[in-house]
C-alpha positions as CSV (number, residue, x, y, z in Angstrom):
1,M,-0.1,0.0,0.0
2,K,2.7,2.4,1.0
3,E,4.3,2.2,-2.6
4,D,0.7,3.2,-4.1
5,V,0.4,6.4,-2.1
6,P,2.4,8.8,-4.5
7,S,-0.2,7.8,-7.4
8,L,-3.1,9.1,-5.3
9,L,-1.7,12.8,-5.6
10,E,-1.8,12.6,-9.4
11,G,-3.6,15.6,-10.7
12,M,-3.8,17.1,-7.1
13,T,-2.5,20.8,-6.6
14,E,-2.7,20.8,-2.7
15,L,-2.2,18.2,0.0
16,C,-3.7,19.1,3.4
17,V,-2.6,16.8,6.3
18,A,-4.1,17.1,9.9
19,K,-1.9,15.8,12.8
20,G,-3.8,16.4,15.9
21,K,-4.4,20.4,16.1
22,K,-1.6,21.1,13.6
23,V,-2.4,21.3,9.7
24,V,0.2,20.8,7.2
25,R,-0.5,22.2,3.7
26,V,1.7,21.5,0.7
27,D,1.4,23.2,-2.6
28,L,2.0,20.3,-4.9
29,S,2.2,22.5,-8.0
30,S,5.2,24.2,-6.6
31,E,8.7,24.0,-7.7
32,N,9.6,23.3,-4.0
33,R,7.4,20.3,-3.8
34,P,8.9,18.0,-1.2
35,P,10.0,14.5,-2.6
36,D,7.5,11.7,-2.8
37,S,9.1,9.9,0.1
38,E,8.4,13.1,2.4
39,L,4.8,13.2,1.3
40,V,4.4,9.5,1.9
41,A,5.6,9.7,5.4
42,M,3.0,12.5,6.1
43,M,0.1,10.4,4.7
44,V,0.7,7.0,6.1
45,S,0.5,5.6,9.6
46,R,3.6,4.0,11.4
47,W,2.2,0.7,10.1
48,G,2.4,1.7,6.6
49,K,-1.3,2.3,5.7
50,L,-3.0,5.4,4.5
51,R,-4.1,7.4,7.3
52,A,-8.0,7.9,7.7
53,P,-9.9,9.8,6.5
54,A,-8.4,10.3,3.2
55,M,-10.3,12.0,0.5
56,R,-9.9,14.0,-2.9
57,V,-11.9,17.4,-2.9
58,G,-11.5,18.8,-6.2
59,T,-7.7,19.2,-6.7
60,T,-7.1,18.9,-3.0
61,F,-6.2,15.7,-1.3
62,V,-7.1,15.8,2.5
63,V,-5.5,13.1,5.0
64,G,-6.5,13.0,8.8
65,Y,-9.3,14.6,10.6
66,N,-9.3,18.2,12.0
67,R,-12.5,20.2,12.2
68,D,-10.8,23.4,10.8
69,I,-9.3,21.6,7.7
70,L,-12.6,19.9,6.9
71,A,-14.6,23.2,7.2
72,S,-12.1,25.1,4.9
73,V,-12.2,22.2,2.4
74,F,-15.9,21.9,2.3
75,G,-16.8,25.6,2.8
76,T,-18.6,25.1,6.2
77,T,-18.1,26.9,9.4
78,G,-16.9,24.0,11.5
79,D,-19.6,24.4,13.9
């Protein structure tokens, strides 16, 4: 599974990863895009499986649960 993770980002322009209260946003179209190995490390659990929830919303790939990140992606208030 871990080796399949980079293919999930094909066509995506942004990666949003929630880790507790911290949110990491990565511009995947940037010249300074982190290497795939670093992106995979953000997206998978210590057991090597894709963290949940994981979803494609337009051109944004969201990994992990955080109310604020889901509210921003879905355009709701988060209440």
